[in-house]
SEPAZA-417988 format. One record per residue: residue number from 1; residue in three letters; x, y, z of N, C-alpha, C in turn. Coordinates in steps of 0.1 Angstrom, whole numbers, plus 5000, padded with zeros to 4 digits. Atoms other than C-alpha are relative to their C-alpha. Layout:
BEGIN
+------+--------+------+------+------+------+------+------+------+------+------+
! kero ! lumkol !  nxx !  nyy !  nzz ! caxx ! cayy ! cazz !  cxx !  cyy !  czz !
+------+--------+------+------+------+------+------+------+------+------+------+
!  NUM !    ALA !    X !    Y !    Z !    X !    Y !    Z !    X !    Y !    Z !
...
+------+--------+------+------+------+------+------+------+------+------+------+
//
This chain:
BEGIN
+------+--------+------+------+------+------+------+------+------+------+------+
! kero ! lumkol !  nxx !  nyy !  nzz ! caxx ! cayy ! cazz !  cxx !  cyy !  czz !
+------+--------+------+------+------+------+------+------+------+------+------+
!    1 !    UNK ! 4998 ! 5010 ! 5010 ! 1281 ! 1864 ! 3391 ! 5009 ! 4988 ! 5005 !
!    2 !    UNK ! 4992 ! 5011 ! 4995 ! 1308 ! 1844 ! 3409 ! 4992 ! 4991 ! 5010 !
!    3 !    UNK ! 5009 ! 5008 ! 4991 ! 1283 ! 1833 ! 3436 ! 4991 ! 4991 ! 4992 !
!    4 !    UNK ! 5009 ! 5008 ! 5008 ! 1259 ! 1821 ! 3409 ! 5008 ! 4989 ! 4994 !
!    5 !    UNK ! 4991 ! 5010 ! 5006 ! 1288 ! 1802 ! 3392 ! 5002 ! 4989 ! 5011 !
!    6 !    UNK ! 4997 ! 5009 ! 4990 ! 1297 ! 1786 ! 3425 ! 4988 ! 4992 ! 5005 !
!    7 !    UNK ! 5013 ! 5006 ! 4996 ! 1261 ! 1778 ! 3434 ! 4996 ! 4989 ! 4990 !
!    8 !    UNK ! 5004 ! 5009 ! 5010 ! 1254 ! 1761 ! 3401 ! 5010 ! 4988 ! 5000 !
!    9 !    UNK ! 4989 ! 5011 ! 4999 ! 1287 ! 1741 ! 3403 ! 4997 ! 4991 ! 5012 !
!   10 !    UNK ! 5002 ! 5009 ! 4988 ! 1279 ! 1729 ! 3438 ! 4987 ! 4992 ! 4998 !
!   11 !    UNK ! 5012 ! 5007 ! 5002 ! 1243 ! 1720 ! 3429 ! 5002 ! 4989 ! 4990 !
!   12 !    UNK ! 4997 ! 5011 ! 5009 ! 1256 ! 1699 ! 3400 ! 5006 ! 4988 ! 5007 !
!   13 !    UNK ! 4994 ! 5011 ! 4993 ! 1276 ! 1679 ! 3424 ! 4990 ! 4993 ! 5010 !
!   14 !    UNK ! 5009 ! 5005 ! 4991 ! 1247 ! 1674 ! 3448 ! 4988 ! 4993 ! 4994 !
!   15 !    UNK ! 5012 ! 5005 ! 5006 ! 1219 ! 1667 ! 3424 ! 5003 ! 4988 ! 4990 !
!   16 !    UNK ! 4998 ! 5012 ! 5009 ! 1214 ! 1635 ! 3403 ! 5002 ! 5005 ! 4986 !
!   17 !    UNK ! 4998 ! 4996 ! 5014 ! 1226 ! 1636 ! 3367 ! 4987 ! 5001 ! 4993 !
!   18 !    UNK ! 5012 ! 4998 ! 5008 ! 1201 ! 1649 ! 3343 ! 4990 ! 5010 ! 5007 !
!   19 !    UNK ! 5009 ! 4990 ! 4993 ! 1185 ! 1673 ! 3369 ! 5002 ! 5014 ! 4993 !
!   20 !    UNK ! 5000 ! 4987 ! 5007 ! 1176 ! 1706 ! 3351 ! 5000 ! 5011 ! 5011 !
!   21 !    UNK ! 5000 ! 4988 ! 4990 ! 1186 ! 1737 ! 3371 ! 4997 ! 5012 ! 4992 !
!   22 !    UNK ! 5004 ! 4987 ! 5006 ! 1170 ! 1770 ! 3362 ! 5004 ! 5011 ! 5010 !
!   23 !    UNK ! 4996 ! 4988 ! 4993 ! 1184 ! 1803 ! 3373 ! 4989 ! 5011 ! 4998 !
!   24 !    UNK ! 5009 ! 4989 ! 5001 ! 1160 ! 1831 ! 3381 ! 5007 ! 5013 ! 5007 !
!   25 !    UNK ! 4994 ! 4988 ! 4994 ! 1173 ! 1867 ! 3387 ! 4991 ! 5012 ! 4996 !
!   26 !    UNK ! 5007 ! 4988 ! 5003 ! 1158 ! 1901 ! 3387 ! 5011 ! 5010 ! 4995 !
!   27 !    UNK ! 4990 ! 4991 ! 5005 ! 1175 ! 1929 ! 3368 ! 5002 ! 5011 ! 5010 !
!   28 !    UNK ! 4997 ! 4990 ! 4990 ! 1190 ! 1948 ! 3397 ! 5015 ! 5004 ! 4998 !
!   29 !    UNK ! 4986 ! 4994 ! 5002 ! 1221 ! 1970 ! 3391 ! 5007 ! 4994 ! 4988 !
!   30 !    UNK ! 4994 ! 5004 ! 5012 ! 1226 ! 1955 ! 3357 ! 5008 ! 4987 ! 5001 !
!   31 !    UNK ! 4992 ! 5013 ! 4998 ! 1239 ! 1921 ! 3369 ! 4994 ! 4988 ! 4994 !
!   32 !    UNK ! 5006 ! 5013 ! 5004 ! 1214 ! 1897 ! 3354 ! 5007 ! 4994 ! 4989 !
!   33 !    UNK ! 4992 ! 5005 ! 5011 ! 1234 ! 1893 ! 3322 ! 5012 ! 4993 ! 5005 !
!   34 !    UNK ! 4988 ! 5006 ! 4994 ! 1265 ! 1886 ! 3342 ! 4997 ! 4987 ! 5008 !
!   35 !    UNK ! 5005 ! 5012 ! 4992 ! 1246 ! 1861 ! 3364 ! 4997 ! 4988 ! 4990 !
!   36 !    UNK ! 5003 ! 5010 ! 5010 ! 1233 ! 1842 ! 3333 ! 5013 ! 4995 ! 4993 !
!   37 !    UNK ! 4987 ! 5004 ! 5007 ! 1268 ! 1842 ! 3317 ! 5008 ! 4991 ! 5010 !
!   38 !    UNK ! 4993 ! 5008 ! 4990 ! 1282 ! 1828 ! 3350 ! 4994 ! 4986 ! 5000 !
!   39 !    UNK ! 5007 ! 5013 ! 5000 ! 1256 ! 1800 ! 3349 ! 5003 ! 4993 ! 4988 !
!   40 !    UNK ! 4995 ! 5006 ! 5013 ! 1265 ! 1793 ! 3313 ! 5014 ! 4994 ! 5001 !
!   41 !    UNK ! 4987 ! 5005 ! 4998 ! 1301 ! 1790 ! 3322 ! 5001 ! 4988 ! 5009 !
!   42 !    UNK ! 5000 ! 5012 ! 4992 ! 1294 ! 1766 ! 3350 ! 4994 ! 4988 ! 4992 !
!   43 !    UNK ! 5006 ! 5010 ! 5008 ! 1272 ! 1746 ! 3326 ! 5010 ! 4994 ! 4990 !
!   44 !    UNK ! 4990 ! 5004 ! 5010 ! 1300 ! 1745 ! 3300 ! 5010 ! 4990 ! 5006 !
!   45 !    UNK ! 4990 ! 5008 ! 4994 ! 1323 ! 1729 ! 3325 ! 4995 ! 4986 ! 5004 !
!   46 !    UNK ! 5006 ! 5013 ! 4997 ! 1299 ! 1699 ! 3330 ! 4995 ! 4994 ! 4987 !
!   47 !    UNK ! 5004 ! 5007 ! 5013 ! 1296 ! 1675 ! 3300 ! 4986 ! 4995 ! 5000 !
!   48 !    UNK ! 5014 ! 5006 ! 4999 ! 1262 ! 1663 ! 3312 ! 4989 ! 5011 ! 4999 !
!   49 !    UNK ! 5009 ! 4989 ! 5000 ! 1246 ! 1697 ! 3309 ! 4996 ! 5004 ! 4986 !
!   50 !    UNK ! 5006 ! 4995 ! 5013 ! 1223 ! 1707 ! 3280 ! 5002 ! 5016 ! 5001 !
!   51 !    UNK ! 4996 ! 4986 ! 5000 ! 1237 ! 1742 ! 3272 ! 4989 ! 5009 ! 4994 !
!   52 !    UNK ! 5010 ! 4992 ! 5007 ! 1207 ! 1753 ! 3251 ! 4991 ! 5009 ! 5010 !
!   53 !    UNK ! 5008 ! 4992 ! 4991 ! 1185 ! 1764 ! 3280 ! 5008 ! 5011 ! 5007 !
!   54 !    UNK ! 4991 ! 4990 ! 4994 ! 1214 ! 1783 ! 3296 ! 5002 ! 5011 ! 4990 !
!   55 !    UNK ! 4998 ! 4990 ! 5010 ! 1221 ! 1800 ! 3263 ! 4987 ! 5009 ! 4998 !
!   56 !    UNK ! 5013 ! 4993 ! 5002 ! 1184 ! 1809 ! 3258 ! 4997 ! 5010 ! 5012 !
!   57 !    UNK ! 5002 ! 4991 ! 4988 ! 1182 ! 1823 ! 3294 ! 5009 ! 5013 ! 4999 !
!   58 !    UNK ! 4991 ! 4989 ! 5001 ! 1213 ! 1845 ! 3287 ! 4995 ! 5010 ! 4989 !
!   59 !    UNK ! 5005 ! 4992 ! 5011 ! 1197 ! 1857 ! 3254 ! 4988 ! 5008 ! 5005 !
!   60 !    UNK ! 5012 ! 4993 ! 4995 ! 1164 ! 1866 ! 3272 ! 5004 ! 5011 ! 5010 !
!   61 !    UNK ! 4995 ! 4989 ! 4991 ! 1185 ! 1887 ! 3297 ! 5007 ! 5010 ! 4992 !
!   62 !    UNK ! 4993 ! 4991 ! 5009 ! 1199 ! 1905 ! 3266 ! 5015 ! 4999 ! 5000 !
!   63 !    UNK ! 4985 ! 5002 ! 5002 ! 1234 ! 1890 ! 3266 ! 5002 ! 5000 ! 4985 !
!   64 !    UNK ! 4997 ! 5000 ! 5015 ! 1250 ! 1895 ! 3232 ! 5006 ! 4987 ! 4996 !
!   65 !    UNK ! 4994 ! 5012 ! 5006 ! 1261 ! 1868 ! 3209 ! 5015 ! 4999 ! 5003 !
!   66 !    UNK ! 4986 ! 5000 ! 4997 ! 1297 ! 1879 ! 3215 ! 5003 ! 4997 ! 5015 !
!   67 !    UNK ! 4998 ! 5004 ! 4986 ! 1293 ! 1876 ! 3253 ! 4998 ! 4985 ! 5002 !
!   68 !    UNK ! 5002 ! 5015 ! 4999 ! 1279 ! 1841 ! 3250 ! 5011 ! 4992 ! 4994 !
!   69 !    UNK ! 4989 ! 5007 ! 5006 ! 1305 ! 1830 ! 3226 ! 5013 ! 5002 ! 5008 !
!   70 !    UNK ! 4988 ! 4997 ! 4992 ! 1332 ! 1846 ! 3248 ! 5001 ! 4990 ! 5011 !
!   71 !    UNK ! 5000 ! 5010 ! 4989 ! 1321 ! 1824 ! 3277 ! 5004 ! 4986 ! 4995 !
!   72 !    UNK ! 4997 ! 5013 ! 5005 ! 1321 ! 1793 ! 3256 ! 5014 ! 4998 ! 4995 !
!   73 !    UNK ! 4987 ! 5000 ! 5005 ! 1354 ! 1802 ! 3240 ! 5010 ! 4998 ! 5012 !
!   74 !    UNK ! 4991 ! 5000 ! 4988 ! 1369 ! 1807 ! 3275 ! 5001 ! 4985 ! 5006 !
!   75 !    UNK ! 5001 ! 5014 ! 4994 ! 1358 ! 1771 ! 3286 ! 5006 ! 4990 ! 4990 !
!   76 !    UNK ! 4997 ! 5010 ! 5010 ! 1362 ! 1752 ! 3253 ! 5012 ! 5003 ! 4992 !
!   77 !    UNK ! 4989 ! 4995 ! 5009 ! 1389 ! 1772 ! 3235 ! 4994 ! 5003 ! 4987 !
!   78 !    UNK ! 5004 ! 4996 ! 5014 ! 1388 ! 1782 ! 3199 ! 5006 ! 4990 ! 4990 !
!   79 !    UNK ! 4996 ! 5010 ! 5010 ! 1390 ! 1758 ! 3170 ! 5011 ! 5006 ! 4991 !
!   80 !    UNK ! 4989 ! 4996 ! 5008 ! 1423 ! 1760 ! 3151 ! 5001 ! 4990 ! 4989 !
!   81 !    UNK ! 4999 ! 5010 ! 5011 ! 1423 ! 1744 ! 3116 ! 5014 ! 4996 ! 4999 !
!   82 !    UNK ! 4987 ! 5005 ! 5003 ! 1452 ! 1722 ! 3109 ! 5003 ! 5000 ! 4985 !
!   83 !    UNK ! 4997 ! 4999 ! 5014 ! 1468 ! 1729 ! 3076 ! 5014 ! 4993 ! 4997 !
!   84 !    UNK ! 4987 ! 5006 ! 5004 ! 1495 ! 1708 ! 3059 ! 5003 ! 5004 ! 4986 !
!   85 !    UNK ! 4996 ! 4996 ! 5013 ! 1514 ! 1718 ! 3029 ! 5009 ! 4989 ! 4994 !
+------+--------+------+------+------+------+------+------+------+------+------+
//
């Protein structure tokens, strides 16, 4: 998964803005979900990336909603409502 993350991050720097990057992996040793989550994390760190295809790829690899949200929470943080009394 770390190699996937680094590869997508490097490709983002080399390719023109708007270039769609697709990750393809085979389910070997149960790492495909981890690879798709790493790709999602790399995508979250680039404001020009459409996250929906990355999220759908992770879902197709059977990543859970909690795993996907966890990655996004890791990058973006969690909303904290401001309350004033």
